[in-house]
C-alpha positions in Angstrom: -21.9 30.2 21.4 -18.3 29.4 20.7 -17.4 25.8 20.8 -14.1 24.6 22.2 -12.5 21.6 21.0 -10.2 19.9 23.9 -6.7 18.9 22.5 -6.2 16.5 25.1 -7.0 13.1 24.2 -8.3 10.7 27.2 -7.2 7.4 27.2 -10.2 5.2 28.9 -9.4 1.9 30.1 -11.8 -1.0 31.1 -12.6 -1.2 34.8 -14.4 -4.4 34.0 -14.0 -7.3 31.6 -17.0 -9.6 31.5 -15.9 -11.9 28.8 -12.8 -14.0 28.5 -10.1 -13.1 26.1 -10.1 -14.8 22.5 -7.0 -16.5 22.0 -6.0 -15.9 18.4 -4.0 -18.8 16.8 -0.7 -18.0 15.4 -1.2 -17.8 11.5 1.0 -20.0 9.6 3.6 -17.8 9.1 5.5 -17.7 5.8 8.5 -15.9 7.0 10.0 -19.3 7.8 9.3 -20.1 3.9 12.8 -20.4 1.7 11.8 -19.7 -2.1 14.5 -21.6 -4.1 15.9 -19.3 -7.0 18.5 -19.7 -10.0 22.2 -18.6 -9.0 22.2 -19.3 -5.1 25.9 -20.4 -5.7 26.9 -16.9 -6.5 27.1 -13.3 -5.6 26.4 -11.0 -8.7 28.8 -8.0 -8.7 28.5 -6.2 -12.1 26.9 -6.8 -15.4 27.7 -5.1 -18.8 24.6 -5.6 -21.2 24.9 -5.1 -24.4 21.4 -5.5 -26.5 20.4 -4.5 -30.1 17.0 -3.6 -30.6 14.6 -1.6 -33.5 11.1 -0.6 -32.4 8.6 -2.4 -34.6 10.6 -5.6 -34.4 10.4 -8.2 -31.7 13.9 -9.6 -32.4 16.5 -9.0 -29.7 20.4 -9.8 -29.7 23.1 -9.1 -27.4 25.5 -10.3 -24.8 26.2 -10.2 -21.0 29.4 -10.1 -19.3 29.1 -10.7 -15.6 31.3 -10.6 -12.7 30.4 -12.6 -9.8 31.8 -14.3 -6.9 31.1 -18.1 -6.4 30.1 -18.8 -2.7 31.8 -22.4 -3.0 34.2 -24.2 -5.0 32.3 -25.5 -7.9 32.2 -26.3 -11.4 28.5 -25.1 -12.4 26.6 -22.1 -12.3 23.3 -21.3 -13.6 21.0 -18.1 -14.7 17.5 -17.6 -15.6 16.9 -17.4 -18.9 13.6 -18.0 -20.9 13.2 -20.6 -23.7 12.2 -18.0 -26.1 16.2 -16.7 -26.0 18.6 -18.7 -28.0 21.9 -19.0 -26.2 24.6 -18.8 -28.8 27.7 -19.3 -26.7 29.4 -18.8 -23.2 32.7 -17.6 -23.0 34.7 -18.6 -19.7 38.3 -17.4 -19.6 38.3 -17.1 -23.6 37.0 -20.8 -23.8 33.6 -21.6 -25.2 31.7 -23.7 -22.4 29.4 -26.6 -22.4 25.7 -25.6 -21.4 22.1 -26.7 -21.1 19.4 -24.5 -21.6 16.1 -26.0 -20.4 12.9 -25.0 -18.6 13.8 -21.2 -18.7 17.4 -22.1 -17.0 20.5 -21.9 -18.4 23.2 -24.4 -16.9 27.0 -23.8 -17.4 29.4 -26.8 -16.7 32.8 -27.4 -16.5 34.1 -24.3 -14.5 36.7 -23.9 -12.1 35.1 -21.6 -9.8 36.8 -20.9 -6.5 34.9 -19.7 -3.3 35.3 -16.0 -2.6 37.2 -15.3 -5.7 35.8 -12.5 -8.3 35.3 -14.4 -11.7 33.4 -13.6 -14.7 31.7 -15.0 -17.6 30.1 -13.7 -20.8 26.7 -15.1 -22.6 25.7 -14.4 -26.0 21.9 -14.7 -27.0 19.4 -13.7 -29.5 15.5 -14.5 -29.7 12.3 -12.9 -29.7 11.6 -12.2 -26.2 8.4 -13.4 -24.2 5.5 -11.1 -22.8 5.1 -12.3 -19.5 3.7 -10.4 -16.2 3.0 -6.9 -17.3 4.5 -7.2 -20.7 8.5 -7.7 -20.0 9.2 -6.6 -23.5 7.0 -4.5 -26.2 8.2 -3.3 -29.5 5.6 -1.4 -32.1 6.5 1.0 -34.6 6.5 4.1 -32.2 8.5 2.7 -29.3 10.0 -0.2 -27.3 10.1 -0.7 -23.6 10.6 -3.4 -20.9 8.7 -3.9 -17.8 10.6 -6.6 -15.8 8.3 -7.0 -12.6 8.1 -9.6 -11.0 9.7 -12.2 -13.3 9.9 -10.9 -16.6 13.9 -9.9 -17.0 14.9 -13.2 -18.0 12.3 -12.9 -20.8 14.7 -10.6 -22.6 18.4 -11.0 -20.9 20.0 -13.9 -19.2 20.3 -12.8 -15.6 19.9 -14.0 -11.8 16.3 -13.1 -11.0 16.5 -13.2 -7.4 15.4 -10.2 -5.0 17.9 -10.9 -2.3 20.9 -10.6 -4.6 21.4 -6.9 -5.9 23.7 -6.3 -8.9 26.3 -3.7 -7.4 26.3 -1.5 -10.9 25.9 -2.0 -14.5 26.4 -0.8 -18.0 23.9 -0.7 -20.7 24.6 -0.4 -23.9 21.8 0.1 -26.4 22.3 -0.2 -30.2 19.1 1.3 -31.9 17.7 3.2 -34.9 19.4 6.6 -35.0 16.1 8.4 -35.3 15.1 7.3 -31.8 16.4 8.1 -28.4 17.3 5.2 -25.9 16.6 5.6 -22.2 18.3 3.3 -19.5 19.0 3.4 -15.5 21.7 5.6 -14.2 23.6 8.4 -16.2 23.8 8.7 -19.9 27.7 8.0 -20.6 27.8 8.4 -24.4 26.3 8.1 -27.9 28.3 6.7 -31.0 26.9 6.9 -34.5 27.4 3.5 -36.2 27.1 2.4 -39.7 23.3 1.8 -41.4 21.6 4.6 -39.3 22.4 3.1 -36.2 23.3 4.5 -32.8 25.2 3.0 -29.7 23.8 4.9 -26.5 25.9 3.9 -23.4 24.2 4.2 -19.6 25.8 3.6 -16.4 24.2 2.7 -12.9 26.7 2.9 -10.2 24.4 1.9 -7.3 22.8 -1.4 -6.1 19.8 -2.5 -8.3 17.5 -5.5 -8.3 17.4 -7.1 -11.5 13.8 -6.7 -12.0 14.5 -2.7 -11.9 16.6 -2.9 -15.1 14.9 -1.4 -18.1 15.3 0.2 -21.3 13.0 2.3 -23.5 13.5 3.2 -27.0 11.4 6.0 -28.8 11.2 9.2 -30.7 11.2 11.1 -27.4 11.4 14.7 -26.8 13.3 15.8 -23.9 13.4 18.4 -21.1 14.4 18.5 -17.7 14.2 20.5 -14.5 16.1 21.0 -11.4 14.9 20.6 -7.8 16.9 22.0 -4.6 17.1 19.2 -1.9 18.6 18.6 1.0 21.9 17.4 -0.3 21.7 19.6 -3.3 20.3 20.1 -6.7 18.9 17.0 -8.4 18.3 16.9 -12.4 14.8 15.6 -13.2 15.1 14.2 -16.7 11.9 13.7 -18.7 11.6 11.5 -22.0 8.2 12.4 -23.7 6.3 11.6 -26.8 5.1 14.9 -28.4 1.6 14.2 -27.4 2.2 14.3 -23.7 5.0 16.8 -23.7 2.6 19.8 -22.4 1.0 17.3 -19.8 4.7 16.7 -18.7 5.8 20.3 -18.1 2.7 20.9 -16.3 3.1 18.2 -13.8 6.6 19.6 -12.8 5.4 22.3 -10.2 3.6 19.5 -8.1 6.0 17.0 -8.8 9.0 19.0 -7.3 6.6 19.9 -4.2 6.3 16.0 -3.6 9.9 15.3 -4.2 11.0 18.2 -1.5 8.4 16.3 0.9 9.6 12.7 0.2 13.4 14.1 0.8 12.7 15.9 3.9 10.2 13.4 5.7 12.1 10.5 5.0 15.8 10.9 3.9 17.7 12.4 1.0 17.1 10.9 -2.3 18.7 7.9 -2.7 20.6 8.2 -5.8 21.9 12.1 -5.7 24.9 11.2 -7.6 23.0 10.2 -10.7 19.3 11.6 -11.5 15.7 10.7 -11.5 13.7 10.9 -14.5 10.4 9.7 -16.2 10.4 7.9 -19.5 7.1 8.1 -21.3 5.7 4.3 -22.2 2.5 2.5 -23.5 1.2 1.0 -20.5 -1.6 2.2 -18.3 0.2 2.8 -15.0 3.9 3.2 -14.3 7.0 1.2 -13.0 9.6 2.5 -10.7 12.8 1.5 -12.7 15.7 2.9 -10.5 16.4 6.4 -11.2 14.0 6.5 -14.4 10.4 5.6 -13.9 8.6 4.7 -16.8 5.0 6.3 -16.7 2.1 6.1 -19.0 0.7 9.6 -18.2 1.7 12.4 -16.0 -0.9 12.5 -13.2 -0.2 13.6 -9.9 -1.1 10.1 -8.0 1.1 8.2 -10.4 4.2 10.7 -10.5 4.1 10.6 -6.7 3.6 6.7 -6.4 6.3 5.9 -8.6 8.6 8.7 -6.9 8.4 7.2 -3.7 9.4 3.8 -4.9 12.8 5.2 -5.2 13.1 5.0 -1.2 10.8 2.0 -0.9 11.0 -0.4 -3.7 14.3 0.7 -5.0 16.9 1.6 -2.5 15.0 -0.8 0.2 13.5 -3.8 -2.0 11.1 -6.2 -0.7 13.1 -9.5 -0.1 10.4 -11.7 -1.5 7.2 -11.2 -3.4 5.3 -12.3 -0.2 6.5 -9.2 1.2 5.6 -6.8 -1.8 3.2 -4.8 0.3 6.7 -3.2 1.8 6.8 -1.9 -1.8 3.5 -1.2 -3.0 1.9 -0.3 0.4 4.5 2.3 1.1 4.1 3.9 -2.0 0.5 4.0 -1.6 0.6 5.2 1.8 3.4 8.0 1.1 1.5 9.2 -2.0 -1.6 9.4 0.3 0.5 11.5 3.0 1.9 14.0 0.0 -2.1 14.5 -0.5 -2.5 15.2 3.1 0.3 17.6 3.3 -0.7 19.6 -0.2 -4.3 18.7 -0.7 -6.0 17.8 2.6 -9.4 17.1 1.1 -8.2 14.7 -1.2 -6.6 12.7 1.5 -10.1 12.7 3.3 -11.2 11.2 0.1 -8.5 8.7 0.1 -9.5 7.5 3.3 -13.2 7.0 2.8 -12.6 5.6 -0.6 -9.7 2.9 0.5 -12.0 1.7 3.4 -14.9 1.1 0.9 -12.6 -0.5 -1.7 -10.7 -2.9 0.9 -14.0 -4.1 2.9 -16.1 -4.4 -0.5 -14.7 -8.3 0.0 -14.3 -9.8 3.5 -11.2 -11.9 3.3 -7.7 -11.6 2.1 -4.4 -11.4 3.5 -1.5 -8.6 2.7 1.0 -11.3 3.0 1.2 -13.2 -0.3 1.3 -16.8 0.1 0.7 -17.6 -3.5 3.5 -16.0 -5.3 3.0 -18.1 -8.4 0.0 -15.7 -9.3 1.0 -12.2 -10.6 -2.5 -11.1 -10.3 -2.4 -12.1 -6.6 1.2 -10.5 -6.1 -0.2 -7.2 -7.2 -3.7 -7.3 -6.1 -4.6 -3.5 -6.0 -7.0 -4.2 -2.9 -4.5 -6.0 -0.7 -0.9 -5.5 -1.3 -1.6 -1.8 -2.2 -4.8 -0.2 -0.4 -5.0 -2.7 2.4 -1.1 -2.5 3.1 -1.1 1.3 2.8 -4.1 1.3 5.2 -2.1 -0.9 7.8 0.7 1.8 7.8 -1.9 4.5 8.3 -3.0 2.2 11.5 0.3 1.6 12.4 1.1 5.4 12.7 -2.4 5.9 14.7 -1.2 3.2 17.3 2.2 4.4 17.5 2.2 8.3 17.2 3.4 10.4 14.4 7.0 10.9 15.9 7.2 7.2 16.5 6.3 5.9 13.2 8.2 8.2 11.1 11.1 7.7 13.1 10.3 3.8 12.6 10.2 4.0 8.9 13.0 6.1 8.7 15.2 3.8 10.5 13.8 0.9 8.6 15.0 3.0 5.2 18.4 3.7 6.6 19.0 0.1 8.0 18.2 -1.6 4.5 19.1 1.0 2.2 20.7 -0.5 -1.3 19.4 -3.9 0.4 16.4 -5.9 0.8 14.0 -6.4 3.7 10.9 -8.8 4.6 8.1 -8.2 6.8 9.6 -9.5 9.8 12.6 -7.0 9.4 10.0 -4.2 9.3 8.5 -5.4 12.0 11.6 -5.8 14.4 12.9 -2.2 13.3 9.2 -0.9 14.4 9.5 -2.5 17.8 12.7 -1.5 18.6 11.9 2.3 17.8 8.4 2.1 19.7 10.0 -0.4 22.6 6.6 -2.2 21.9 5.6 -5.6 20.6 3.9 -5.5 17.4 3.4 -9.3 16.9 -0.3 -9.5 17.6 -0.6 -6.7 15.3 1.1 -8.1 12.6 -0.5 -11.5 12.6 -3.9 -9.9 12.7 -3.4 -7.3 10.0 -0.6 -8.8 7.7 -0.6 -12.7 7.8 -4.4 -13.0 8.7 -7.4 -12.1 6.7 -10.3 -9.7 7.2 -11.3 -6.5 9.3 -12.9 -6.0 12.4 -16.7 -5.1 12.4 -17.8 -3.2 15.7 -20.9 -2.8 17.6 -21.0 -0.4 20.5 -23.7 -0.4 23.1 -23.9 2.9 25.2 -25.4 3.1 28.5 -26.0 6.0 30.8 -24.9 5.3 34.6 -25.6 8.8 36.4 -25.3 12.4 35.7 -21.4 12.2 35.7 -20.7 8.6 34.3 -21.8 6.4 31.1 -20.5 3.4 29.8 -19.5 2.1 26.1 -19.3 -1.8 25.8 -17.3 -3.1 22.5 -18.4 -5.9 20.6 -16.4 -7.1 17.8 -16.7 -9.7 14.9 -14.4 -10.3 11.9 -15.4 -9.9 8.6 -13.5 -13.2 7.7 -12.4 -15.7 10.5 -14.8 -15.9 13.4 -11.7 -16.7 15.8 -9.8 -13.4 14.9 -9.6 -10.7 17.3 -8.1 -7.4 16.1 -6.6 -5.6 19.3 -7.0 -1.9 18.6 -7.2 1.4 20.4 -10.6 2.9 19.1 -11.3 7.0 19.2 -14.8 8.5 19.7 -15.5 11.9 19.5 -17.8 13.1 22.4 -19.9 16.0 21.4 -21.3 18.4 24.2 -23.1 21.8 24.5 -19.8 23.9 24.8 -17.1 21.7 24.3 -16.0 18.5 22.3 -13.5 15.7 23.3 -12.0 12.5 22.0 -11.6 9.3 24.1 -9.7 6.3 23.4 -10.9 2.7 24.3 -8.1 0.4 24.3 -10.2 -2.5 22.9 -8.3 -5.8 24.1 -11.0 -8.4 24.5 -14.5 -9.3 23.5 -17.6 -7.6 25.2 -15.4 -5.2 27.0 -16.8 -2.7 29.3 -15.7 1.0 29.3 -16.5 3.4 32.0 -16.3 7.0 30.9 -16.2 9.9 33.9 -18.0 12.3 31.9 -21.8 12.8 31.5 -23.8 11.5 28.5 -22.6 13.5 25.3 -25.0 15.1 23.0 -23.7 12.9 20.1 -20.9 10.1 19.9 -19.2 9.6 16.6 -16.9 6.7 16.1 -13.2 7.2 14.5 -14.1 10.6 13.0 -10.8 11.0 11.4 -10.9 7.3 9.8 -7.9 5.5 11.7 -9.3 2.3 11.9 -10.1 0.2 9.0 -13.7 -1.2 9.6 -17.0 -0.7 8.2 -20.6 0.0 9.4 -19.6 0.4 13.0 -23.2 0.7 14.9 -23.6 2.6 17.9 -26.6 1.4 20.0 -27.9 3.7 22.8 -30.6 2.6 25.3 -30.7 5.3 27.7 -33.4 7.5 28.8 -31.1 10.8 29.5 -29.7 10.4 26.2 -33.2 9.9 24.6 -34.7 13.0 26.4 -31.5 15.0 24.8 -32.2 14.3 21.6 -35.5 12.6 21.0 -38.5 13.7 23.2 -41.7 11.5 22.7 -45.1 12.5 24.1 -47.6 11.3 25.2 -46.4 7.9 26.3 -48.6 5.9 26.7 -50.7 7.4 24.1 -54.0 6.4 22.1 -54.2 7.9 18.8 -50.9 9.8 18.1 -47.3 10.3 19.3 -45.3 13.5 18.8 -41.4 13.0 18.3 -39.5 16.3 19.0 -35.8 16.0 17.3 -33.6 18.3 19.2 -30.4 17.3 17.4 -28.6 18.1 14.0 -29.2 14.5 13.0 -32.0 13.0 10.6 -33.3 9.8 11.9 -35.3 6.8 10.4 -38.0 5.1 12.8 -39.3 1.9 12.9 -42.2 0.8 15.3 -42.1 -3.0 15.9 -44.0 -5.4 18.1 -42.3 -7.5 20.4 -41.6 -10.1 18.1 -39.8 -7.6 15.6 -42.6 -7.3 13.4 -42.6 -4.1 11.5 -45.6 -2.0 11.7 -44.8 1.5 10.8 -41.9 2.7 8.9 -41.0 6.7 8.6 -37.7 7.6 7.1 -38.2 11.3 7.6 -37.7 12.8 10.8 -35.7 15.8 10.0 -33.3 17.6 12.0 -34.5 20.2 14.7 -38.1 19.3 13.8 -41.5 18.1 15.5 -43.0 15.2 13.6 -46.3 13.3 14.5 -46.9 9.5 14.0 -50.5 8.2 13.8 -50.4 5.1 15.8 -54.5 4.6 15.8 -54.1 1.4 13.7 -52.4 -0.4 16.7 -53.9 -2.6 19.0 -53.6 -1.8 22.4 -50.1 -3.2 24.0 -46.3 -2.6 24.0 -44.3 -1.7 21.1 -40.6 -0.7 20.4 -39.6 2.4 18.7 -36.2 2.1 17.0 -34.3 5.4 15.7 -31.5 4.9 13.5 -29.2 8.0 12.8 -27.5 8.7 9.3 -24.0 7.8 11.7 -25.6 4.4 12.7 -26.6 5.7 15.8 -29.6 3.2 17.1 -31.9 4.3 19.7 -34.7 2.3 21.1 -37.7 3.4 23.4 -40.5 1.4 24.4 -43.9 2.7 23.5 -47.1 1.7 25.1 -50.7 2.0 23.3 -53.5 2.5 25.2 
């Protein structure tokens, strides 16, 4: 018999509600919190960064020429500069200025700054960079590289380390040994041979860029490039690789090219088309999405796809604070999964299952980062990456593909080359969807945990049955997650999906369909939950799947399993004491249970399927 799948999704609304609504208190939103950063009195316009480095040496020296616009008339300005750096001098309008360098802050005094007037200053420095965060500055005889996220830029150059003020453009001059290649953001402008086997390599980047996305790498690289046709023309992909990884890098390019085209068409054209994109091999286990040049520790599919996506969400649109880092990492994680959905569907199925297991192995934890003093918490892989990604997956489910992707495109276009926070993203999605998402964001972003479901299915008559939804929270008892819940109903000649819009506790949904042969909750894994239980206590359903005879019985009971499901059986007395346990009632089989050891009375037979469906039946022993 050919089975049909009804493409029509039936949205079921409740006829009756037996319990009052759970009122969920508004979480203490951190969106009103203001973080105080260095450099709040001016707007950065341009940097010329000159640095001298040598792989194998921890020493750095150089200077930073900065153009900026003061926001007020003042005589003082400040920069982030780690105490590991020695400030040699500060030059303003040709004069050496007085400065104070303490508590990782460089304060320059006796200036004549005029509000809204373009000005400039030069800082000369040297030192041995610190290694905060994920390394900041690393050097050995093989290579040298930087990784400034989140707070490490000022470990190796004086700067304004503030997500809200992007640098409009930057020139980077790297003096290095001539037998090495130096890589940085943007386009290479020139190489000049100096004395003592040194080379000066000049890179220029002409797009707005967050400070932590500036980077350099110096290594004995082998170079190759590929060109990828995109919507706005061909894009050159530069690859700087150690010889040991050269073949792996080349072999990765066909799949990488597919992902680049996919993002370029799904989101928007690649944001830095006037320059390039590339990879620089470095000695860290993961990757870092430096603008136009991702540093990668390997050339695995998921790593390259993740870092590439950041060029849209993370680089072109940067999270406005580290509280909102999920806007970077959740997006990169989910769009990497979307590329798998496109090119490797089985991997996407695995990603959903593995993500649910990973996220729910602990009961609590908010996606919003309330404590940004902890780098480990900012970049928590369970919360900022996977749960952030799964929240996007659920938002896609709630809004539908067209609205969801239109929304994330509009978010990108609105904040391109700027920064944004969670409320900015929420507002865009509300505008595009014409619906409020306050409850969703409060539950899933600002609050903690996830819902756990218990469904009770009851037959009403030949044409109707009822599903009651009970929900509990993994973390806070008073959190209620309002969600549309999908169920797959299987019948002899067709299948269909119904969607129950769960708004309150113990909500009853009356379905105008016969009792199905099988009920599966969330078959496509749209909902972040685990161990959802379906409890079925209905004679009609029982007779369809499990026939029990005779009942009442004296010595033996035969169980005929008509379904494709394997069941475990537990027989208990009315006080729930287990008397007989059997875990091997196979699909489409008949099984006999010896009950001769039971005394005369009434017992409960509980059958549990591998899908956590529970069927209970009374048994009378004569």
